[in-house]
N, C-alpha and C positions, 0 to 999 in steps of 0.2 A: 309326716307318715307316723313317726314314733309316738306323738301324742294320740293319733287315732288307735294305734295298738295298745297303748296304755288305758285308753278310754274303754275299749272293747273288753280289756281283761280286768276292769272294776267290778268288784263283787256287789257293790251297790247298784251298778246297771242292771246285773242279772237277777238280783233279788227284787227290784223294782219291776222288771220284765215278768218274773214269777208272780207276783202280786197282781199285775195287770192280767196276766193269763188267766189267774183264778177268778178275777172279777169278770172279765169278758167272756171267759169259757162257761162260766155259770149262767150268763144271760144269754148267750148264743146256742150253747149246746145243752141246755136245761140240766145241769149236774145234780139238781135236786137240793140245793143249798138255799135255805131262805136267807134273808138280808142279815140277820143276827149272826148266822154261822159264816158269812163271808167276811163280815166286820171282825169277827173272832180269828179268821184265818189270815186276814191282812193287817190288822193292827201291830201285831208284833214285827211284821216287815217293816211297816211304816216307821216303827220306833227304832228298829236298826237302822235304817237309812238315815233318820234324822241324827241319831247318836253318833253314828260313825262320822257324818258331815261334821258334826261339831268337833270331834276330835281331830278330823283332818284340817279344819279351819285353825285350830289352835296350834297345830303343828307347823302349818304354814306361817302363822304369825309369828312363832317363836324363830323359826329359820330366818325370816325377814329381819327380825329384831336383831339376831346374831350377825347376820350380814351388814347391818347398818352399824353395828359396833365395830365391826372389823375395818369397814371403809372409813368411819371417823377415825380410828385409831392410825390407819395408813395416812389419812389426810395430815393427822397432826404430825406425825413423823416427818412427812415430806415437808411441812411447812418449817418445822424445826431445822432440817438439813438445808432448806433454801436460806433460812435466816442465818445460820452458821456460815454458809458460804458466802453470803452477802457481807458478813463481818470479818471475812478473811481467814477462817478457821480451816485447818487441814483435817479433813474428814477421812483420808484414805487409811486403810487398815491392810498392811501388807501389799502395798502397792496397787490396791483396787479402790476404787470410789463407790460409796453407796449407791445402790440401783433404786430409782424412784418406783413407787408401786405402780401396778397396772390399773388403769382408770377402768371402771366396768359399769 
């Protein structure tokens, strides 16, 4: 349900609906626009949607890379703790043992 709300709140969706509305509105309700005028009205909208999609994909890629870096660091620390415990090291600090990372 949350993803549907997020999807319906998307500016890209509503701008695309507007562009489609101009195109179909001109075809079915004869708004008096020739093909060149429709292209001039819709092309900035298409450019916005494509540009925003590129920005969104780069943000998702950066978030994914950051998450992978964090997971790798957690795995490295966890392996170091396991290695130290196998070798008999006392890893407790103030009476508490280190907590292994949460797998996700």
